[in-house]
Backbone of each chain as ProteinMPNN parsed JSONL, in Angstrom:
{"seq_chain_A": "XXXXXXXXXXXXXXXXXXXXXXXXXXXXXXXXXXXXXXXXXXXXXXXXXXXXXXXXXXXXXXXXXXXXXXXXXXXXXXXXX", "coords_chain_A": {"N_chain_A": [[110.19, 122.608, 56.022], [108.135, 120.76, 58.227], [106.885, 116.732, 56.666], [105.141, 114.319, 56.554], [104.25, 110.694, 56.692], [101.732, 108.071, 56.142], [100.573, 104.323, 57.33], [100.748, 102.176, 54.276], [102.035, 104.722, 52.474], [103.854, 105.494, 53.908], [105.994, 103.075, 54.829], [105.885, 102.187, 52.014], [108.001, 104.498, 51.663], [109.829, 104.353, 53.407], [110.035, 106.161, 56.26], [108.695, 107.901, 58.662], [108.205, 110.421, 58.68], [109.824, 113.129, 58.178], [111.906, 116.373, 57.649], [111.646, 118.778, 55.158], [113.062, 121.141, 52.717], [111.696, 123.341, 50.948], [110.984, 125.112, 47.997], [108.414, 125.155, 47.695], [105.287, 125.756, 46.054], [102.676, 124.833, 45.813], [100.563, 121.576, 47.254], [101.056, 119.725, 44.819], [103.362, 120.637, 43.566], [104.931, 120.397, 45.666], [104.914, 117.222, 45.559], [106.089, 117.395, 43.351], [108.699, 116.942, 43.493], [109.564, 115.326, 45.687], [109.054, 113.605, 44.13], [111.359, 112.98, 42.641], [113.165, 113.103, 44.286], [114.113, 110.049, 44.594], [113.386, 106.273, 44.163], [111.949, 105.442, 45.235], [110.568, 107.212, 46.135], [108.955, 108.31, 44.042], [108.155, 105.75, 43.151], [105.814, 104.974, 45.844], [105.134, 107.578, 45.368], [103.601, 107.542, 42.61], [100.78, 106.613, 41.954], [98.899, 109.347, 42.196], [95.574, 109.851, 42.524], [94.811, 107.236, 44.378], [95.94, 108.372, 46.882], [95.752, 110.924, 49.664], [96.065, 114.001, 51.244], [96.732, 116.386, 53.641], [96.794, 119.568, 55.072], [98.117, 120.845, 57.261], [96.96, 120.041, 59.009], [94.155, 119.249, 57.619], [91.796, 117.825, 55.409], [92.545, 118.05, 52.478], [92.479, 119.083, 48.803], [95.214, 117.863, 46.175], [96.13, 120.264, 44.778], [95.942, 122.481, 46.583], [97.233, 125.219, 48.01], [100.481, 125.735, 49.422], [101.625, 128.066, 51.269], [102.76, 129.612, 54.153], [102.232, 126.902, 55.451], [102.784, 124.685, 58.085], [102.941, 121.653, 57.907], [103.046, 119.089, 56.667], [100.765, 116.567, 55.347], [100.986, 112.827, 53.668], [99.16, 110.116, 52.694], [96.856, 107.46, 52.75], [93.964, 106.73, 51.278], [91.238, 106.924, 53.804], [90.406, 104.131, 56.96], [88.58, 103.687, 58.791], [86.928, 103.685, 62.076]], "CA_chain_A": [[108.338, 121.593, 56.119], [107.624, 118.967, 57.769], [106.17, 116.146, 55.687], [104.836, 113.503, 57.065], [103.705, 109.716, 56.045], [101.393, 106.976, 57.008], [100.303, 103.397, 56.749], [101.63, 102.162, 52.788], [102.997, 105.539, 52.1], [105.18, 105.285, 54.866], [106.451, 101.698, 54.947], [107.234, 102.541, 50.412], [109.229, 105.513, 51.557], [110.823, 103.925, 55.144], [110.44, 106.519, 57.166], [107.494, 107.715, 59.423], [108.502, 111.871, 59.133], [111.241, 114.69, 57.575], [111.748, 117.69, 57.337], [111.983, 119.44, 53.888], [113.781, 122.489, 52.381], [111.148, 123.536, 49.633], [109.994, 126.508, 47.739], [106.915, 124.712, 45.991], [103.945, 126.44, 45.811], [101.02, 124.114, 45.827], [101.161, 120.596, 47.39], [101.192, 119.279, 43.586], [104.88, 121.038, 43.196], [105.779, 119.67, 46.518], [105.106, 116.09, 45.387], [107.004, 116.791, 42.251], [109.983, 117.653, 44.0], [109.596, 114.331, 46.482], [108.911, 112.017, 42.945], [112.482, 113.091, 41.55], [114.867, 112.689, 44.644], [114.291, 108.683, 44.39], [113.046, 105.691, 43.344], [111.03, 105.002, 46.466], [109.21, 108.317, 46.624], [108.464, 107.828, 42.643], [106.524, 104.8, 43.409], [105.239, 106.315, 46.721], [103.835, 108.874, 43.918], [103.264, 107.064, 41.352], [99.065, 106.616, 41.879], [97.869, 110.195, 43.421], [94.072, 109.107, 43.121], [95.117, 105.909, 45.296], [96.455, 109.033, 47.854], [94.645, 111.751, 50.554], [96.966, 115.347, 51.461], [96.061, 117.092, 54.816], [98.407, 120.398, 55.003], [98.136, 121.291, 58.541], [96.204, 118.515, 58.905], [93.097, 119.979, 57.222], [92.1, 116.887, 54.661], [92.701, 119.477, 51.218], [93.388, 118.749, 47.149], [96.488, 118.467, 46.199], [96.399, 121.73, 43.74], [96.213, 123.223, 47.338], [98.394, 126.241, 48.133], [101.431, 125.462, 50.822], [101.833, 129.349, 51.574], [102.132, 129.286, 55.416], [101.56, 125.919, 55.697], [103.655, 124.073, 58.631], [102.649, 119.685, 58.282], [101.993, 118.284, 55.396], [100.747, 114.634, 55.446], [100.601, 111.988, 52.849], [98.672, 108.815, 53.556], [95.923, 106.114, 51.784], [92.277, 106.547, 51.755], [91.166, 106.276, 55.74], [89.761, 103.027, 56.685], [88.441, 103.693, 60.303], [85.214, 102.639, 62.185]], "C_chain_A": [[108.765, 120.614, 57.273], [106.868, 117.54, 57.356], [105.666, 114.724, 56.46], [103.969, 112.242, 56.418], [103.262, 108.4, 56.832], [101.358, 106.008, 56.65], [101.083, 103.355, 55.234], [102.88, 103.467, 52.042], [104.436, 105.158, 52.301], [106.062, 104.106, 55.031], [107.184, 101.925, 52.989], [108.106, 103.776, 51.13], [110.039, 105.305, 52.78], [110.719, 104.833, 56.008], [108.898, 107.525, 57.697], [107.482, 109.784, 59.058], [109.85, 112.379, 58.611], [110.94, 115.754, 57.714], [112.514, 117.828, 56.016], [112.387, 120.906, 53.732], [112.962, 122.647, 50.903], [110.949, 124.871, 49.218], [108.443, 126.175, 47.035], [105.934, 125.451, 47.171], [102.535, 125.765, 46.604], [101.816, 122.167, 46.363], [101.49, 119.447, 46.039], [103.105, 119.308, 42.991], [105.89, 120.255, 44.227], [106.058, 117.669, 45.839], [105.7, 115.87, 43.807], [108.024, 116.582, 42.664], [110.518, 116.609, 44.998], [110.083, 113.434, 45.338], [110.389, 112.524, 42.406], [113.599, 112.811, 42.595], [115.058, 111.567, 44.524], [113.493, 107.193, 43.748], [111.605, 105.242, 44.623], [110.102, 105.511, 46.799], [108.476, 108.448, 45.28], [107.635, 106.861, 42.588], [105.622, 105.002, 44.311], [103.675, 107.267, 46.201], [103.429, 108.965, 43.334], [101.342, 107.178, 40.82], [98.459, 108.232, 42.826], [96.327, 110.047, 44.079], [94.368, 108.069, 44.17], [95.977, 106.777, 46.616], [95.665, 110.088, 48.123], [96.112, 112.274, 50.946], [96.261, 115.791, 52.668], [97.63, 118.067, 54.567], [97.399, 121.18, 56.402], [97.111, 120.904, 59.287], [94.592, 118.394, 59.256], [93.014, 118.826, 56.422], [92.148, 118.0, 52.922], [93.015, 118.554, 49.505], [94.266, 119.069, 47.363], [96.858, 119.874, 45.054], [96.099, 123.047, 45.353], [97.851, 124.371, 47.664], [99.396, 126.217, 49.745], [101.66, 126.901, 51.725], [101.8, 129.399, 53.23], [102.133, 128.354, 55.975], [103.406, 125.309, 56.67], [104.315, 122.346, 58.194], [102.151, 119.856, 57.021], [102.41, 116.708, 55.367], [100.458, 113.454, 54.443], [100.138, 110.557, 52.782], [97.326, 108.262, 52.73], [94.5, 106.737, 52.32], [92.306, 105.962, 53.055], [89.759, 104.988, 56.008], [89.415, 102.764, 58.581], [87.24, 103.129, 60.663], [85.398, 101.45, 62.943]], "O_chain_A": [[109.673, 119.793, 57.147], [105.955, 117.391, 58.169], [106.649, 114.301, 57.068], [103.041, 112.552, 55.672], [103.881, 107.794, 57.707], [101.935, 105.909, 55.567], [101.882, 104.241, 54.931], [103.948, 103.331, 51.446], [105.437, 104.81, 51.675], [107.135, 104.443, 55.532], [108.368, 101.869, 52.658], [109.284, 103.626, 50.805], [110.899, 106.127, 53.096], [111.422, 104.504, 56.964], [108.078, 107.741, 56.805], [106.409, 110.31, 59.357], [110.887, 111.744, 58.805], [109.794, 116.162, 57.899], [113.583, 117.292, 55.725], [112.059, 121.761, 54.555], [113.44, 122.187, 49.866], [110.748, 125.75, 50.056], [107.71, 126.739, 46.224], [105.874, 125.605, 48.391], [101.776, 126.088, 47.519], [102.902, 121.666, 46.072], [102.118, 118.415, 46.276], [103.794, 118.497, 42.371], [106.987, 119.735, 44.02], [107.138, 117.085, 45.745], [105.802, 114.815, 43.181], [108.54, 115.689, 41.994], [111.703, 116.711, 45.314], [111.087, 112.722, 45.368], [110.361, 112.261, 41.204], [114.709, 112.411, 42.243], [116.25, 111.381, 44.281], [113.011, 107.346, 42.625], [110.484, 104.773, 44.426], [109.114, 105.088, 47.399], [107.28, 108.717, 45.39], [106.516, 106.952, 42.083], [104.496, 105.239, 43.876], [102.475, 107.489, 46.361], [102.78, 109.956, 42.998], [100.833, 107.62, 39.79], [97.774, 108.207, 43.848], [95.909, 110.071, 45.236], [93.789, 108.479, 45.176], [96.645, 106.071, 47.372], [94.874, 110.454, 47.254], [97.105, 111.551, 51.02], [95.059, 115.526, 52.688], [98.769, 117.776, 54.202], [96.347, 121.819, 56.388], [96.519, 121.562, 60.142], [93.955, 117.932, 60.202], [94.137, 118.323, 56.395], [91.138, 118.694, 52.798], [93.711, 117.554, 49.335], [94.642, 119.95, 48.135], [98.002, 120.199, 44.737], [96.07, 124.263, 45.169], [99.059, 124.178, 47.524], [99.023, 126.602, 50.853], [101.877, 126.747, 52.927], [100.671, 129.199, 53.677], [102.041, 128.502, 57.193], [104.567, 125.407, 56.271], [105.471, 121.925, 58.155], [101.232, 120.488, 56.501], [103.424, 116.011, 55.363], [99.275, 113.136, 54.563], [101.075, 109.761, 52.84], [96.89, 109.106, 51.947], [94.139, 107.086, 53.444], [92.961, 105.005, 53.466], [88.639, 104.935, 55.5], [89.89, 101.923, 59.344], [86.57, 102.348, 59.987], [84.455, 100.679, 63.119]]}, "seq_chain_B": "XXXXXXXXXXXXXXXXXXXXXXXXXXXXXXXXXXXXXXXXXXXXXXXXXXXXXXXXXXXXXXXXXXXXXXXXXXXXXXXXXXXXXXXXXXXXXXXXXXXXXXXXXXXXXXXXXXXXXXXXXXXXXXXXXXXXXXXXXXXXXXXXXXX", "coords_chain_B": {"N_chain_B": [[80.732, 116.748, 75.575], [82.285, 114.732, 74.553], [85.872, 112.914, 73.162], [87.331, 110.774, 72.609], [90.852, 109.503, 71.112], [92.212, 106.558, 71.839], [94.535, 103.451, 73.705], [94.026, 101.833, 75.056], [91.713, 98.992, 75.958], [87.774, 99.312, 76.404], [85.021, 100.269, 78.213], [82.246, 99.139, 77.371], [79.467, 99.372, 78.982], [80.261, 100.663, 81.399], [80.701, 102.708, 80.441], [78.461, 103.553, 78.765], [76.777, 103.72, 80.655], [77.783, 106.259, 81.79], [77.671, 108.136, 80.183], [74.33, 108.534, 79.433], [73.861, 108.862, 82.347], [73.257, 111.789, 83.884], [71.713, 113.22, 82.177], [68.666, 113.637, 81.958], [66.568, 114.809, 80.942], [67.17, 114.123, 78.062], [65.272, 111.843, 75.975], [66.768, 109.705, 74.419], [69.329, 107.449, 74.109], [71.749, 106.421, 71.469], [73.806, 103.68, 71.356], [76.542, 102.86, 69.438], [78.474, 100.244, 68.579], [81.763, 98.645, 67.404], [83.832, 96.19, 66.093], [86.421, 94.29, 66.335], [86.513, 92.127, 63.201], [86.715, 88.955, 62.487], [88.357, 87.366, 59.548], [86.512, 86.221, 56.195], [87.911, 83.531, 55.983], [88.362, 82.725, 58.944], [90.566, 83.352, 59.922], [92.111, 85.411, 60.826], [94.751, 87.042, 62.267], [96.075, 89.201, 63.785], [94.872, 93.056, 64.064], [96.246, 95.579, 63.298], [95.757, 99.079, 64.208], [96.521, 102.371, 62.652], [96.937, 105.923, 63.578], [96.957, 109.578, 62.894], [98.495, 111.013, 64.936], [97.644, 114.209, 66.235], [95.67, 115.39, 64.401], [93.648, 113.501, 64.287], [92.31, 113.685, 66.513], [91.238, 116.316, 66.097], [90.007, 115.747, 63.742], [88.117, 113.822, 64.398], [86.097, 115.402, 66.344], [85.084, 118.093, 64.978], [83.516, 116.41, 63.549], [81.827, 115.722, 65.063], [80.78, 117.867, 66.258], [79.607, 119.019, 64.541], [77.246, 116.876, 63.815], [76.252, 117.232, 66.806], [75.09, 119.67, 66.052], [73.562, 119.302, 63.906], [71.762, 117.845, 64.355], [70.904, 119.154, 66.987], [71.787, 117.809, 69.411], [72.226, 116.218, 73.211], [73.956, 115.934, 74.133], [77.557, 113.907, 72.734], [79.746, 111.52, 72.684], [82.806, 110.001, 71.311], [84.956, 107.115, 70.81], [87.673, 105.792, 69.93], [90.26, 103.125, 68.921], [93.569, 102.322, 68.498], [96.587, 100.519, 68.378], [97.397, 97.933, 68.552], [94.881, 95.064, 67.783], [92.904, 92.322, 68.712], [91.417, 89.695, 67.024], [87.441, 90.174, 68.032], [87.933, 92.074, 69.775], [86.762, 95.251, 71.055], [86.798, 98.197, 68.926], [86.021, 100.406, 68.415], [83.24, 102.925, 69.632], [80.787, 104.582, 69.42], [78.071, 107.465, 70.915], [75.193, 108.684, 71.234], [72.636, 111.165, 72.356], [69.667, 112.599, 72.452], [66.906, 114.193, 72.207], [64.497, 112.653, 71.209], [64.208, 109.71, 69.379], [64.874, 109.555, 66.603], [66.719, 111.624, 65.916], [68.752, 110.737, 67.087], [69.222, 108.367, 66.415], [69.834, 108.936, 63.58], [72.105, 110.648, 64.009], [74.144, 109.118, 65.104], [74.778, 107.306, 62.702], [75.52, 109.088, 61.56], [77.635, 109.928, 61.918], [79.507, 107.556, 62.214], [79.477, 106.857, 59.322], [81.174, 109.309, 58.467], [82.843, 108.936, 60.668], [84.3, 106.69, 59.383], [85.769, 107.178, 56.456], [86.311, 109.974, 57.038], [88.336, 109.853, 59.388], [91.679, 110.14, 60.622], [92.386, 106.838, 60.47], [93.994, 103.987, 59.761], [93.66, 101.061, 58.849], [95.893, 97.442, 59.904], [95.696, 94.046, 58.289], [97.081, 91.301, 59.407], [97.539, 88.03, 59.445], [98.464, 84.673, 59.119], [99.61, 84.069, 56.93], [100.962, 86.264, 56.165], [100.502, 90.073, 55.826], [98.104, 92.987, 55.084], [97.318, 95.97, 54.133], [93.816, 96.969, 54.822], [92.022, 97.637, 51.732], [89.784, 100.512, 51.136], [86.885, 101.171, 51.166], [84.795, 101.309, 48.377], [82.301, 102.076, 48.676], [82.246, 102.86, 51.098], [82.438, 105.904, 50.654], [80.874, 106.611, 49.326], [78.56, 106.453, 50.903], [79.146, 109.167, 52.077], [77.29, 110.626, 50.558], [74.695, 110.657, 51.02], [74.292, 112.164, 53.141]], "CA_chain_B": [[81.014, 116.117, 74.486], [83.556, 113.557, 74.93], [86.132, 112.353, 72.253], [89.056, 109.727, 72.909], [91.533, 108.144, 70.866], [93.141, 105.807, 72.823], [95.142, 101.882, 73.35], [93.248, 100.778, 75.768], [90.311, 98.835, 75.663], [87.198, 100.493, 77.245], [83.999, 99.081, 79.051], [81.351, 99.303, 76.664], [78.361, 99.091, 79.677], [80.011, 101.665, 81.94], [80.749, 104.351, 79.521], [77.135, 103.78, 78.437], [75.983, 104.506, 82.305], [78.433, 107.368, 81.78], [76.95, 108.944, 79.106], [73.353, 108.059, 79.738], [73.634, 109.527, 83.645], [72.827, 113.579, 84.086], [71.165, 113.552, 80.92], [67.743, 113.298, 82.096], [65.686, 115.711, 79.247], [67.46, 113.223, 77.033], [64.579, 110.729, 75.855], [67.04, 108.642, 73.304], [70.34, 107.042, 73.473], [72.123, 105.589, 70.633], [74.935, 103.452, 70.837], [77.315, 102.102, 68.293], [79.888, 99.982, 69.186], [82.63, 98.623, 66.262], [84.568, 95.256, 66.763], [87.127, 93.5, 65.204], [85.612, 91.396, 63.061], [87.598, 87.74, 62.076], [88.154, 87.421, 58.005], [85.96, 84.696, 55.969], [88.749, 82.229, 56.595], [88.268, 82.573, 60.444], [92.451, 83.287, 59.863], [92.821, 86.683, 61.154], [95.691, 86.872, 64.084], [95.121, 90.226, 64.699], [94.929, 94.085, 63.475], [97.003, 96.942, 63.382], [95.601, 100.674, 63.832], [97.797, 103.491, 62.601], [96.406, 107.401, 63.483], [97.521, 110.715, 63.018], [97.959, 112.124, 66.742], [96.662, 115.71, 66.595], [95.168, 115.476, 63.552], [92.893, 112.32, 64.256], [91.21, 114.169, 67.698], [90.636, 117.48, 65.63], [88.896, 115.167, 62.615], [86.956, 113.744, 64.807], [86.389, 116.856, 67.206], [84.492, 118.685, 63.928], [82.685, 115.493, 62.776], [80.759, 115.221, 66.142], [80.289, 118.929, 67.003], [78.497, 119.285, 62.886], [75.987, 115.817, 64.579], [75.497, 117.629, 67.69], [74.36, 120.767, 65.921], [72.339, 119.318, 63.051], [70.398, 117.47, 65.297], [70.485, 119.762, 68.363], [71.875, 116.272, 70.663], [72.487, 116.943, 74.329], [75.788, 114.722, 73.744], [78.16, 113.462, 71.648], [80.8, 110.6, 72.539], [83.516, 108.984, 69.943], [86.257, 106.798, 71.898], [88.023, 104.954, 68.757], [91.15, 102.549, 69.671], [94.746, 102.305, 67.588], [97.272, 99.471, 67.755], [97.278, 95.762, 68.392], [93.94, 94.572, 68.349], [93.211, 90.925, 68.569], [89.334, 89.485, 66.457], [86.375, 90.169, 68.848], [87.843, 92.906, 70.925], [86.5, 96.163, 70.574], [87.845, 98.992, 67.838], [85.438, 102.054, 68.413], [81.952, 103.204, 69.828], [79.589, 106.198, 69.249], [77.016, 107.655, 71.44], [74.023, 110.267, 70.826], [71.918, 111.668, 72.982], [68.818, 113.515, 71.581], [65.004, 114.205, 73.026], [63.698, 111.886, 70.853], [65.203, 108.237, 68.899], [65.232, 109.712, 65.593], [67.727, 112.256, 65.874], [69.714, 110.177, 67.91], [69.98, 107.059, 65.109], [70.402, 109.827, 62.381], [73.548, 111.142, 64.196], [75.198, 107.697, 64.625], [74.774, 107.27, 61.529], [76.214, 110.209, 60.485], [78.997, 109.846, 63.167], [79.784, 105.979, 61.84], [79.512, 107.443, 57.534], [82.355, 110.057, 58.776], [84.407, 108.919, 61.118], [84.665, 105.644, 58.474], [86.394, 107.7, 55.755], [87.345, 111.061, 56.968], [88.989, 109.909, 60.34], [92.985, 109.419, 59.822], [92.884, 105.893, 61.003], [94.271, 102.859, 58.766], [94.099, 99.198, 59.062], [96.589, 97.047, 59.071], [95.608, 93.195, 58.578], [98.09, 90.324, 59.833], [97.432, 86.764, 59.119], [99.851, 83.49, 59.468], [100.499, 84.61, 55.569], [101.668, 88.322, 56.117], [99.574, 91.564, 56.622], [97.574, 93.755, 54.372], [96.487, 96.949, 54.981], [92.729, 97.35, 54.309], [91.488, 99.241, 51.721], [88.581, 101.923, 51.943], [85.482, 100.19, 50.281], [83.73, 102.512, 46.851], [80.529, 102.522, 49.138], [81.807, 104.059, 51.924], [82.699, 107.395, 50.155], [79.438, 107.082, 48.549], [77.445, 106.817, 52.216], [78.38, 110.291, 53.117], [76.466, 111.87, 49.326], [73.488, 110.968, 51.501], [74.485, 113.825, 54.439]], "C_chain_B": [[82.121, 115.694, 75.358], [84.226, 113.044, 73.573], [87.35, 112.079, 72.946], [89.71, 108.933, 71.863], [92.18, 107.28, 71.902], [93.982, 103.782, 72.733], [94.596, 101.159, 73.658], [91.74, 100.595, 75.792], [89.12, 100.012, 76.397], [86.318, 99.191, 77.488], [82.476, 99.659, 78.356], [79.589, 100.078, 77.996], [78.751, 101.116, 80.407], [80.42, 102.75, 81.252], [79.824, 104.303, 79.174], [76.302, 104.305, 79.664], [76.548, 105.771, 82.179], [77.666, 108.714, 81.344], [75.78, 109.546, 79.385], [73.34, 109.544, 81.739], [74.093, 111.204, 83.75], [71.893, 114.654, 82.512], [69.72, 113.362, 80.95], [66.629, 113.869, 81.634], [65.935, 114.81, 77.948], [66.614, 111.692, 76.689], [65.401, 109.396, 75.124], [68.861, 108.698, 73.465], [70.632, 106.377, 72.964], [73.403, 105.303, 71.226], [75.714, 102.483, 70.477], [78.471, 101.749, 68.756], [80.609, 99.048, 67.874], [83.185, 97.351, 66.749], [85.259, 94.978, 65.907], [86.78, 92.098, 64.808], [86.852, 90.257, 62.165], [87.298, 87.891, 60.252], [87.284, 85.737, 57.941], [86.205, 83.249, 56.65], [88.497, 82.209, 57.79], [90.4, 82.817, 60.352], [93.621, 84.943, 60.54], [93.89, 86.957, 62.287], [95.237, 87.841, 64.355], [95.062, 91.757, 63.568], [95.539, 95.493, 64.306], [96.268, 98.342, 63.56], [96.516, 101.641, 64.36], [96.735, 104.603, 62.634], [97.325, 108.493, 62.904], [97.875, 111.112, 64.152], [97.702, 113.347, 65.703], [95.75, 115.784, 65.356], [93.35, 114.613, 63.825], [91.132, 113.218, 65.395], [90.45, 115.144, 66.602], [89.179, 116.963, 64.284], [88.064, 115.265, 63.177], [86.084, 114.552, 65.594], [85.019, 117.473, 66.524], [83.479, 117.661, 64.034], [81.782, 115.401, 63.936], [80.22, 116.597, 66.82], [79.698, 118.852, 65.393], [77.759, 118.516, 63.669], [75.665, 116.613, 65.686], [74.821, 118.99, 67.222], [73.225, 120.747, 65.317], [71.59, 118.992, 63.607], [70.132, 118.07, 66.306], [70.807, 118.533, 69.742], [72.301, 117.07, 71.694], [73.868, 116.699, 74.526], [75.958, 114.214, 72.983], [79.207, 112.548, 72.039], [81.259, 109.637, 71.813], [84.316, 108.106, 71.191], [85.838, 105.923, 70.128], [89.706, 104.51, 69.903], [92.604, 102.487, 68.367], [95.948, 101.32, 68.69], [97.214, 98.643, 67.852], [95.809, 95.905, 68.843], [93.621, 93.299, 67.702], [91.15, 90.457, 67.758], [88.695, 89.552, 67.595], [86.564, 91.785, 69.845], [87.292, 94.545, 70.295], [87.158, 97.294, 70.074], [87.411, 100.053, 68.747], [83.555, 101.805, 69.115], [81.356, 104.789, 70.03], [78.638, 106.237, 70.388], [76.281, 108.749, 71.427], [73.096, 109.801, 71.925], [71.416, 112.457, 73.008], [67.232, 113.533, 72.712], [64.339, 112.803, 72.547], [64.985, 110.639, 70.058], [65.403, 109.592, 67.477], [66.255, 110.835, 64.758], [69.045, 111.798, 66.588], [70.483, 108.926, 67.037], [70.635, 107.97, 64.0], [71.65, 109.891, 62.149], [74.284, 110.211, 64.313], [75.496, 107.313, 64.205], [75.819, 107.568, 60.572], [77.549, 110.048, 60.955], [80.11, 108.613, 62.482], [80.234, 106.301, 60.484], [80.537, 108.432, 57.715], [83.719, 109.881, 58.873], [84.822, 107.567, 59.873], [85.789, 106.026, 57.497], [86.739, 109.066, 55.936], [87.876, 111.137, 58.619], [90.456, 109.069, 59.924], [93.187, 107.748, 60.917], [93.523, 104.498, 59.223], [94.317, 101.777, 59.347], [95.075, 98.541, 58.236], [95.76, 95.307, 58.993], [96.319, 92.281, 58.773], [97.337, 89.141, 60.123], [98.273, 85.965, 58.529], [100.575, 84.112, 57.976], [100.703, 85.452, 55.131], [100.273, 89.381, 56.009], [99.981, 91.871, 55.382], [96.945, 94.655, 54.784], [95.476, 97.304, 54.072], [92.338, 98.127, 53.465], [90.206, 99.973, 51.561], [88.144, 101.467, 50.555], [85.064, 102.079, 49.649], [82.399, 103.307, 47.852], [80.836, 102.891, 50.391], [81.809, 105.138, 51.996], [81.329, 107.994, 49.421], [78.043, 107.145, 49.599], [77.803, 108.298, 52.517], [77.996, 111.494, 51.903], [74.992, 111.636, 50.555], [73.304, 112.484, 52.444], [74.296, 114.956, 53.794]], "O_chain_B": [[82.638, 116.105, 76.396], [83.412, 112.7, 72.717], [88.115, 112.787, 73.602], [89.292, 107.799, 71.629], [92.67, 107.838, 72.884], [93.866, 103.075, 71.732], [94.393, 100.058, 73.147], [90.837, 101.427, 75.709], [89.382, 101.145, 76.801], [86.463, 97.987, 77.274], [81.773, 100.516, 78.891], [78.899, 101.059, 77.719], [78.161, 102.179, 80.215], [80.378, 103.835, 81.832], [79.641, 105.494, 78.923], [75.381, 105.121, 79.628], [75.737, 106.643, 82.493], [77.277, 109.758, 81.867], [75.746, 110.758, 79.596], [72.88, 110.671, 81.926], [75.254, 111.606, 83.672], [71.652, 115.797, 82.122], [69.312, 112.863, 79.901], [65.577, 113.334, 81.984], [65.153, 114.74, 77.0], [67.096, 110.606, 77.012], [64.915, 108.266, 75.167], [69.564, 109.636, 73.09], [70.226, 105.27, 73.318], [74.139, 106.213, 71.607], [75.701, 101.373, 71.01], [79.345, 102.479, 69.223], [79.681, 98.647, 67.171], [83.076, 97.255, 67.971], [85.004, 95.258, 64.736], [86.716, 91.13, 65.565], [87.687, 90.693, 61.373], [86.286, 88.393, 59.764], [87.235, 84.762, 58.69], [85.57, 82.406, 57.284], [88.227, 81.015, 57.921], [91.198, 82.112, 60.971], [94.79, 85.312, 60.644], [93.372, 87.067, 63.399], [94.202, 87.903, 65.019], [95.198, 91.573, 62.358], [95.346, 96.087, 65.366], [96.297, 98.802, 62.418], [97.044, 101.867, 65.449], [95.731, 104.475, 61.933], [98.432, 108.18, 62.466], [97.099, 112.039, 64.384], [97.599, 113.223, 64.483], [94.833, 116.567, 65.607], [92.242, 115.092, 63.585], [89.913, 113.308, 65.248], [89.301, 114.901, 66.235], [88.076, 117.442, 64.019], [87.21, 116.145, 63.071], [84.935, 114.177, 65.362], [83.972, 117.465, 67.172], [82.468, 118.002, 64.648], [80.729, 114.849, 63.616], [79.401, 116.569, 67.738], [78.851, 117.989, 65.62], [77.307, 119.22, 64.573], [74.454, 116.829, 65.638], [73.983, 119.458, 67.992], [72.221, 121.423, 65.543], [70.531, 119.619, 63.617], [69.073, 117.723, 66.829], [70.157, 118.463, 70.785], [72.68, 118.231, 71.543], [74.699, 117.401, 75.103], [75.054, 113.821, 72.245], [80.122, 113.024, 71.366], [80.63, 108.614, 71.545], [84.242, 108.457, 72.369], [84.825, 105.624, 69.494], [90.153, 105.041, 70.919], [92.233, 102.688, 67.21], [95.973, 101.656, 69.874], [96.764, 98.164, 66.811], [95.427, 96.541, 69.826], [93.885, 93.048, 66.527], [90.059, 90.936, 68.069], [89.303, 88.951, 68.48], [85.671, 92.414, 70.413], [87.486, 94.857, 69.12], [88.188, 97.571, 70.688], [88.108, 100.551, 69.632], [82.878, 100.779, 69.045], [81.629, 105.764, 70.73], [78.329, 105.157, 70.893], [76.828, 109.832, 71.634], [72.822, 108.667, 72.32], [71.988, 113.455, 73.448], [66.859, 112.897, 73.698], [63.779, 112.01, 73.305], [66.211, 110.688, 70.155], [66.202, 110.507, 67.675], [66.505, 110.928, 63.556], [70.12, 112.397, 66.619], [71.668, 108.604, 66.957], [71.779, 107.782, 63.584], [72.323, 109.6, 61.161], [75.295, 110.275, 63.614], [76.495, 106.657, 64.504], [76.488, 107.085, 59.659], [78.506, 110.064, 60.182], [81.313, 108.811, 62.31], [81.429, 106.067, 60.298], [81.065, 108.451, 56.603], [84.779, 110.116, 58.293], [85.99, 107.697, 59.506], [86.802, 105.33, 57.569], [87.478, 109.529, 55.068], [87.883, 112.236, 59.174], [90.584, 108.011, 59.308], [93.964, 107.632, 61.866], [93.28, 104.5, 58.016], [95.009, 101.556, 60.341], [95.33, 98.598, 57.033], [94.968, 95.293, 59.935], [96.5, 92.054, 57.576], [96.498, 89.189, 61.023], [98.865, 86.326, 57.512], [101.735, 84.513, 57.882], [100.715, 85.691, 53.923], [99.112, 89.023, 56.206], [100.984, 91.623, 54.712], [96.082, 94.52, 55.651], [95.687, 97.768, 52.951], [92.153, 99.292, 53.816], [89.51, 99.562, 52.489], [88.655, 101.394, 49.437], [85.046, 103.23, 50.087], [81.84, 104.404, 47.829], [79.881, 103.302, 51.049], [81.381, 105.725, 52.99], [80.908, 109.108, 49.107], [76.935, 107.621, 49.351], [76.951, 108.889, 53.179], [78.194, 112.706, 51.999], [74.349, 112.648, 50.831], [72.521, 113.433, 52.404], [74.37, 116.028, 54.394]]}, "name": "protein", "num_of_chains": 2, "seq": "XXXXXXXXXXXXXXXXXXXXXXXXXXXXXXXXXXXXXXXXXXXXXXXXXXXXXXXXXXXXXXXXXXXXXXXXXXXXXXXXXXXXXXXXXXXXXXXXXXXXXXXXXXXXXXXXXXXXXXXXXXXXXXXXXXXXXXXXXXXXXXXXXXXXXXXXXXXXXXXXXXXXXXXXXXXXXXXXXXXXXXXXXXXXXXXXXXXXXXXXXXXXXXXXXXXXXXXXXXXXXXXXXXXX"}
């Protein structure tokens, strides 16, 4: 699965995207797997209320299922306009 | 409907003229232009705007389609830039065309409210003292509840 990071999430983790081998069935499960990897991931995912997630480019909640998903992106609340 | 996510600057006058042309059945054209505002201390050197290629275009298209349906717009234009921008430079513009002004005004506000917190852009401000990501404002999220 392709995992993308934007803005300060990208900076904290230190890369914009990576391919992750995972059996996670929900976004929350994937977050748990990433948190367990290394300190920089734990730090980036320490406060989920400060994060937003999109599955296949659609905003969703952290309990969203990952079945059939190709791309998951994590980022802070958006600041367009 | 036209959605453009671009690094290059744009000419509001030319865009507005193009948008207006060919809409003789539309009595109202509303345009809004967003400009990079200097901070209160006047020390902003530049702003960098990051976005999520693919999702950005998709999100803007969905927001514009919703506005078009809800306010029966004759046309919608959304231009949003990314990359490095200096204070005073234009970041984005929206234009709406409708038969009467009320719908064009409301739809333009709706577009702005939604693209501020539902289109995947992130702003980072650079001053001589360093760089900081711009925090989303609670009021921007609250603004969506009126729609």
